[in-house]
N, C-alpha and C positions, 0 to 999 in steps of 0.2 A: 309638515312642523307643529302648526298651529293645533291639528288634530292628536298629533304624539305627545307633544307638550301638556295640552288637556286632559288628556289619558291616562297619563302619569299624576297630575295633579290630582285628578280625583280620584287614584289610590291613596293619596294621603289625605286628601280633604273631603273626600266623600260627600255628605250632602252640604256643606259651606260651598263646595263650586255651584251645586246647583240651585239654592237658594241662599244667595248671599244679605239677603234683605233680613232675614229671620235670624243672624247673628250677629251677636258684637266681637269685635277680635281684641278689646283691650277692653278694663275696667278701673278705673280710678286714676287719680292723676293726669298726665296727660290723654291718655287715651278717652278716657270721657271727656275732655275738657273740647278736643281737635271733635269729636261727634258733632258735642253740643253749638260750638261757636259756627259749624255749618249747618247745621239744620235749623238752628234759630237763626239766621240768617236768613234762610232759604222763606220761612215762614213768617218772618214776620219785617226784615228787616229789606234793604235798598241799595244800591249805588256800592261805594267802597266804604261806608261808612258802616262799623258796628255798634251795635245798640245793646246788646244783650248783657255785659259786664261792664264794671266801672262806673256805672250810673251818678250821676244824671250825665255824664261827659263821653263816654262811649271810647271807640277804639277803632283804628283805621285795622281793615277787615285782614289784611298782611300782617298784623304783629296778635293777632286773634289766630293763627292760624286758620283762617275760613277759606284759605283755597279760593283766592279772589276770580282765576280763570272758569272755576266754576261756580263760585258762589254768586257772582255779579249775575251773568246771564239767566242763570236758573234762577235768580229771586225776579229778575225784571219777566222771566216765564210765570212765575207763580204769580204774579200781579196781575198778568194779563190775563190768567182765571185757568193755566194749567196747572194740575193738582202736582207739579214736579216734587212741594216737599214732603208728599205723603210717601214717596219713592225714592228721597234721598239716601237713606239709610241704604237702599240696595244700589243707588247708582255708586255711592263711594266704595263699598266695598266692592262692587262689581269692577270698577274701573282698577282698585287695586289688584284684585285676581287677573284679570286681563294684562296688564304688565308683564307678568313674567311668560307668556305666550310671545307676547308682541318682543319682550328680548331675548327670545331665542330664535324667532327669526330674523331681528336685527343682528345679532352676532353671527346667525350662520350665512348672513351676506358678507359679513365683514371675514370669516373664513374663507368663503368663494374669494372677494377680493387679494388675500394673500395666497392663491394660489392652492386651495385645497380642494379634492374632489368634493364630491355632491354626500357622499357615505360620509366619510371623514367628517366634513363640514357638519353636518344633523349629530353625530355624537359629541364632537365638543363644543356645539352650540345647546345640546339638553345639560354637559355638563357644567358648562360655565355657568348658565344660567340658574339652573337650580342652588348653586351655592352663591347668587349674588347677596352681598351684604345688605341691601337695600331692603330685602324680604325681611328682616328681622323690623324693620320699620313698621310692617303689618301691626304693631301689636302697641301701636300707640301715635309715632311718628307718620300720620298717612301720608302727609304732601312730600314727604324724602323716600316714598316707598315705590316709586315709578322708575325701575331699575332698567328701563331701556333707555334713559336718557343719556347718559353716557356711549354706550357704544353705536347709538343714532348721532352723534355728536362727529366721533371719530370715524363713522361711515362718511359722511357728508365731506368730514378734509379729506378721506381715500379718493372720495370721484371729485373733488378740486383737482388733485394732484395727479388723476388721470385726464382731467380736461382744464390744462391750467390756466386757458382762457376765457373759460365759460365761469358766468357768473352766478349761473342757479346754483349749485352747492353751496356756495356762501352766503348766499342770501338765506337758502333754506337754514343752515346754523344760525344766524341772526335770530330766522323767526324760531328755532325750537329753543335758543337759549332762553330769548325772551319770555316765549310760552311757557317754557319751566319755570322762569323767574317768579309767573303769575302764581305757579302753585307753590314755590314756597324761593324764598331770597338765595336761599345757600344755592340753588341750584343756576342762580347768575351768576352769583362768584365762580361756582362750577365749572360754567361755561367757560369764563375769561381765562380759569387758569390755564385748564384743558387748551384753549386756543393760543393763548399766549407761549405756554412751553411749548407746542407744537411747532409754531411760528420760529422760536429760538433754535428747538433742535433745526430745524430746515434751515434757519443762517448756519449755522456752524457746518452742519455736513455738506451743504454748498459747493460744488466745485464752479469756478469760474467761466469753464470753457465745455464743461463735458457734463455738466447735471442737467438732472431731464426736469428742471420748473425753472422757471424766470425768477430771478429775485423782485419781479413784481408783484408774484404769487404771495411771496412772504410777507411783502407789506399787507397786501389784502386779508390776509389770513390771521395777521394783526389787528388790524381794523375790524374785520369780524368778530373777532373774540370779545374787543371792548364795547362792541354798538348795543348788544344786550343790554352793559350795565348803564351806560350814557341813556337809553330810553327809558329803562327801568327808571332810573333815580328820576328823568325828567318827567315820569309818570308821578312818580311818589311825592316830587314837589308839587305838583297842582292839585294832589288829592289829598296832600295830608298835612293838616296847619298846625300839628305841634313841633314846637321848637328847641323844648327840653329834654327831650328823652336822652339818656344815660350815655356817654360816652366810651366808657370803658365796662363795658359787661365783665362779669368774671370768669374765667376759665380758658382765655385763649391759652395759654402755656399749659392749663392740667387736662383737658380735654384732646388730646392730640393721641395720633398715634406711636406706637414702639415697632420694633422689629418683630417681637413676640405678637404682636396685635394683627400682625400680618401672613406671617410665615408660621407660625406655630398654633395648635387646634386650642379653639374657643367653646366649643359645645363639648358636653357630655356622652357619650361616656369619656371620648377621648382624652378631651381638655385635661380632665382630673388625672387620669394616666400619665400622662404627657408632663402636667407639672411633678407629680412622685415622681417620676421617674428622672428627668431631668432638672427638677430644680428650680423651675422657670419660675416667675411672679404671675400672678392673675393681672390681667388686663382689663382697663377701663372701655368698655361698651361702646362709646363715643368713637373710640378708634381701630374697631373691629374692621379689618378688611381682608380678610382669610383666604388663603389664594388655594390653600390645599398641598396635602401632603406630597402630591405628584410633584405640584409647582414648585416645592421647596427641593424637591430631587431636583428639577430644572435649574432652579439658582445653581445648587451645588456642583451641577456638571458645566453649567456656564461659567463659573467662577475655576475651575480647572482650566477650561478652554481659554480664557483670558489671561490665566496665569500662563500658558504656556506662550500666549501670543508675546507676552511681553518679553520672557527670558528669551523667545528667537527677534525680536526688536520688531514686529508686527503691529505695531501700534496702532497703525490705520485702519487695520482690521477690526480693532475695538471699536474704536468711534466712527467709523463707517463697516457695521457688519454686513456681511452677504447674505442680506434678506431681502422679502419683498419690501418697495418703497413705503408702505402705508406702516411695515411692523417697523421698518428699522428706522424710522423715526419717532414711532409711537411706542415703542420701549424706552428709550431716552426720557422721550417726553413725559411718560408713564413715571419714571424714578425722578425727574425733576419734581413732578407733582407730590409723590409721594412723601420727597426732603421735606417739602414745606408744611405736609400734612405731621410730619413729625416735628416741628417747630424749627426746622432749619433756616435762615439761618440766627435766629431770634435765642435760641437755648445756648449759642454759641458766643453768648458776650455780646450781641447784639440787639438788644430787648431794646434798647433806645433808640431803635430804626421804627419801632412803631407810633413811637411820637410824631415821624413824619408820612405814616401812612394809617391816620386815625380811620378811615373809613374799615381797614382789613378790623380792627380792635373791635366790632359791632360782631364778630361770628365770633361764637363763644368756642363753637366743636370744630375746630380744624381739621381732626379727625376724619370728619367726612370726607375730606379731598381726597383721603386713600383710598375710596372707589373708582375714583380714574385708574391710579394704578392697578386695581385688581382686574378691571377686563382688560388692558394692555400687556399686564404680564400672563395672563392665564389664555390670550389670545398665542401669545409667543409660544404657551408652554405646550398648547395642543398642536403648535407648527413645529414644535422642535419631535416631539413624539413621533410627528409622522414623518418627519425627513430622516430619524434616526431609523425607523421601520423600513423606509426605502433603503436608505443608507446598507442595513443589515440584509436584506432581502437582494440587493446587488452581490454583497461578500459571499451568497448561497447561506444565509444562514436565515432562511424564509420559516422555518418552524422556530426557530428562540424567537423572529423579530414578531411572529403572531402571537407568539405565548406572553411577550413581554408587553404588549401590546394591550392583551385581554386583560394581564393583571393591573395594568394601568388603570383602564376603564372600569373593574371593579373595585378597586380601590375609592378612585375618586369619584365613580358612581354612587358606592356606599356612605360616601362622605355628604355627597347631596342629597341622598335620602333621607340622613339624617336629618341634616339642617330643616328640611322642610315639613319632617315628621316633628319637628321639634317645636317651629312655629304653629303646626296643624295641632299639638298636643296641649299648647298652651292656649287658645282660639277655644278648644273643648271645655278645659279647664275654666276659662273663663263663662261659658254658658252653662256649665254643672252648676253655677250658683244661679236660684231662680231671681237673686233681687238684682244682676247684673245682666240679662240678659235682653235683647232684643224688646222683647214684649213689654218687660219692666222700665224701659226706656224710654218707649214712644207710648204704649197703651198701659200705663203703670194703673192699678188697683188697689194700691196702699188708701190705709183709712183717710191719711191727709189730703191725698191727691182727690179721693172721693168727696171728700167735706169741699175741695175749692173748684171741684167742676158742678157741684151739687149746687154752691152758692152762686154761680155764675156770673158772677158780676166782680171778678178777682180786678180787673182790669181798672172797671168805675170807683171801688173801694180803697184800692192801693195803688201805691204809685212805682214800689220794687220791693224784692226783697233782700231781706239782710239776712244771711245766713251767721250763725253761730254754733260751734266754733268759727272767728272770724279767717278768713285768708286775702291775702294780699301779695302774691308774686308778680310783678314786672319792673317793678321801681329798681331794681337792682342793690341800690345803697342801702335800701330797710324792705321791711315788710318780713313775709311768712317765708317759712323752710320747706314747709311742705303742705298738701291738702286733706283737711281733712272730711270725714264722713259728709258733712252739714255740706258740703262743695258740691258731691253727687246728688245729693235731696235737693238742693235750690235747682240744678241744672234741670232736674225733672222735672219740678214744679214750673220752672221757668218755661220749659217746650208748652208744657200743658196749658198755661195762663197767658203765656207773652207777657209776663212781668219779667223786669229786668233784673240784674243782680247789682248788686251794690259793692260789693268783691271784685277781686280781679284774678285771673290766671291768665296772663299775657306774658309779650315780651317787648322791652324798653319801655314802658308805661313813660307817661310823661311825671317828672319829678312834683310839680305841682297838684296836679292831678290826685296824685297816689298820697301826697300829703293830705289833702282834703279830705279824701275817703277813709284813710287811715284813724283822722281826726273826729270821725265817730265814736271809736273810743276813748275819747283822750276826756280828761278830767272835767266834770261839769262847770265849771268854771272858766273853764276855756272853753272863747267864741269858735261854734265851728262855721270855715267857710264852706263848706260843701251846704249848708242852709242858702246862703245868698244861690247859689245855683242852682236848686231843686225848681223845677217848671210848674209845681203847685203845693199844697199844703195837705194834700191827702197823706194819710198816716203810712209808715210802713207796716210791712209784714217782715216780722220775726219767725225764721225756721229754725230751732233747735232740735239738734241731734243728741244722743245719749252719751256726749261725753265731757269731760272734764273743761268748766268755764273759766276765764280769770277771771280777778275781782272786777275787771271794768266789764267782759263779759255780762257777771252777773247783774251790775249795777243796770245794764241797759234790761235785762230781761224783769228785773223789779220795777224799770218804767212803764212795761208792757201790759197790756191787758191779755189774759190767756183765751183763747178761742179754741184750742183743742190738743188735745193728749192723746195719742197712740202710743205703739210698742214701740217705735224707733225716733217719731219725732213729735213735739211741741212747736204749735203755731200763737204766736203773739200779735196782738196789735199795738202799735208803738206810734204813739202822738206824735208830729213832729215839734210843736209846743215843746215837748218833755225834753227835746234836746236844744234849749236856748238856754244859753250861760247866761243872760241878765239876770233873771231873778236868784240864781247862785250869788252871783256876784253882789248884787245888793245886799243878801243877808248876812255874806261875810264884811262886807264893808261895815255892816251897821255891828254886826259884833267885835271887829276890830277894837275899837278905841277901850272897851270894858277886859280885853285880856291881857292877861298880866304876863310883863315881861319873863320869860324863863330862860335860867340861869345856867340850862343844862343844854345850850344849842350851840352849833358852831356854825358861823354865818362866814362865808369869802365873798369878796367881790375885787374886781381887778380894776386900774383907773382908766378914767377914759384919755386914749391918746387922741391924736389928729384924724379926723374923719372916723374913727373907731368904735363909735357907740353902737352897742346891739340894742334891738327892738324892744329887747326885756329891761333897757333902761340901764345905765352906768357903762362902763370898761367891757372889755374881751380878753382872754388869756389867747395868743397864738401858740400852737406847740407843734414840735417836730419829732415824730416817731413816740416820743413818750415826755409827762409831765407831770409831777408831784403836785397836788392843789391842796393836801392838808398833810402834814403828818406832825402829833402829838394825841392828849386823851382829851376827851370828852370831860368838861368839866361839872362836878358832882356826878357822874356816872352811877348807876347800880348795875350790878348783875341779873336783875331780873327784870328787867325790860328790853321791848327791842328799837332798835334804832334805824332810822331811814336816813340813809345817805343819798343825796341827788344833786344833779348839776345838770346844766342847759347844754348844749351842743348845737354848733350850726348844723344845717341838713341841706342848705338853697345851695348851690354853687362847689358844693365838696364831691371829689369821685367815691369818697369810701367813710364810713362813718366809725369813728374808735372807739375800744372797749372800756369801762370803766371799772377798774380793779381797785380792791378793797382790802388791806392784809389785815391780821389784827397782829401786832409784833408783843409778845411778852415783855413785859416792865422792865424784869431784870436783866434778860440777856439779849433783847433786843429781836429773839430769833422771831418767823411768823408762826402763830400756832394755829390762824385760819385764813381763809382765802375766800372771796365772795367776786362775781364778775357780773358785768352785765352790758352787753354786746349792744350799744345804742342802735343798731339795724332793728332789732326787733322792737320796733319803734310805737309807742300807743300815747304818751302825751306830744301832742303838737302845738307850736304857737307860733306864728310871721315865720316860717322856715326852720323853726329851731324845734329839738326834743329834748325831751328830759329823762334820760336814763335814771334809775334808783336800786341802790341794794338795799334789803333790810338785815339786820344781822342782831343778834346776842352776845354782846361782850363775853367771856370766860372769867374774863377777872376787871373789875373797875379799872383798875389801875395800869391798866395795859392800855397801849397806845395804837391811833390807826394810821396807816399810811394810806392815802387817799389818791391815785394817778390815773391819767389816761392815756390809753397807749392806743398807734394807730397813725394812719398816714398822717399827714398837715391836718391840724383840726382848729377849731374856736370854740372856746369856752367862757360860759359867764356864770355868776350866779352858783356857788356850791352851798348844801344846807346839810347839817347832823340835826336830826332831832329827833326826840323821842316819838315813837310810831304811831302812839295813842293818844297825845296830844295834838291838837293843832295850834300850830304856829304862826303869828300875823307878825310881819316886820314891814320896814320901808329901806331895801339894800339900795334904790336909786331912789333921788328926790323926787316926792311925788308919786311916786309908785306903790302902792303898798300889796304885799302878798301874802297868800294862805298858804303855809305850807310848800314853800318857794313856787307857787301858780301866781301869777300877776293877775291880781283883780281891777286893773286898771291900765286902759291901752295908751 
């Protein structure tokens, strides 16, 4: 079985299968980041704490996608003197490739458990394994690519059914679930869902007197399903010190499965034809668990059979179909998990239940749990066709049976080949670009890398890399929406030098730590909490790529000293002292008394209610969904000037951040003539847990009115200012607190 699977893989993958350490499976975004997290930890890390990003805080290895089951022991071996880091890429890629033949072996054993002979079981195992939806995770989400986990868990439950009094299969189930969770936490919840759904169906199908298994086994299966979750949570409690992780990541009911993402083709050329012919919608990749056209046919035939049973009143055969026991339970358990992966019952008006099931909200992509259904239903489909062939042969239609089954294998095999060759082609396309090969990642020869290696003392000279354009993914409520090219270059430089990265591309990052590193780009008058957490006063190494920079990023570059400029990257030395706010504040406070009061400014503050003073001084406005902060004309406005509209909104303690919207309304008709918006999540200016979104605009008519409002979840706001963008405005919106351009100069 292993050799046969390997031979078929070689036909599609070629040298990638023989030399996995010489290829990268994906580049950019999660692909590079997930390589970087594990490889950096192997070279420079230890234990469960990852120090490669979010400097100086670091992060738990789980939230860095560092696969603790691999990262922790391999880093220990590296420290013990074994050069495992040099082979980290080959090891990771090799394990992902190995998961496919392991999947085929486990599925073969499952098919034998449901009474298929050896030859049909071999064919069925190959068909199922080569279309496994987890193989798509070769292209970035490496820790989710181990396709054998689901069938192995099911196989262990089948073993438990065969020996109801034996503890071995269920203990193995717990071990597999926990170890899989140490590769990726989604696999812990997947284990729990699979086991609990299986136990529930066992309970519902069990007969009091004639059941093949005792009630105690149902209880043990349920406990075995929950045990990995409890053990994993216990380990996290012991190793994770962060207490302010986001509680509601975006996407729970967005990245879910649909009927189309499970039963309709998802890969070209068939997917494009199918959508054009049947006008079906394009599906979200996170919900993919495509079972194949032949399984869709089995679904249709099964639906007809169920309808006949209903018409004849044989509903018991629907609830307890005549199938081998592991399959009889598994089909319904798979259906339950598919319903959950589709968002049931939450999409039926029960989303309020999530407030009582808050741990579930940590999993943004519930469509991944449809992988359980994939294996359960495709095993059922193989069993169905085998039984159909037997039935036809018994009715003296052997030639038709052989023709039908050959057609099934050809269509299913073609779809499996299409899937594997699609993933193989994408891997080859990645490596066709010399900038994203394994050589470029691990042994780069770029000028800026050679400069750092030639200097040979980056860890002694600098304390961390600051990539520009900057990126910050992980805090959920705020941060970047994508990763720029600077992320890839910074990760390559970090692997070569050992310098950590001040930016972040991780999951569920601490809110306070995310705000601290975001503050690196804040206005010079705002104190940087990050500086007090730095372990040294060594300068930062700015790494700037040839991309457009924001004004805040340009300001950082201007503070640095140019070290090197090559075709793609410029390096700067940025002293820590250049980030201190005190000199800027002192200069601004000295200039404030001489600054004239401006008539073309709008300032709005809110009174202090009981216990509601903001850290900026003065009161705050609490809003629900939408609140108008200002509506009216700008005094003495001119149509040749640009105006900045800014307001402070609270970040700490809020689930989501509002959007600042500004409308210019026609002076005569009151109709909008221009619209502007600034999502508060694109955070730059940070002060004591608050952020300052702003909009810059130019009036089409100085007599037009402005409407300024905040829209979003419940929010808190303070200190609105509308001012000429080219002028410095000093005022005291709160007693004893001087502001410059809506930035506090005194704490």
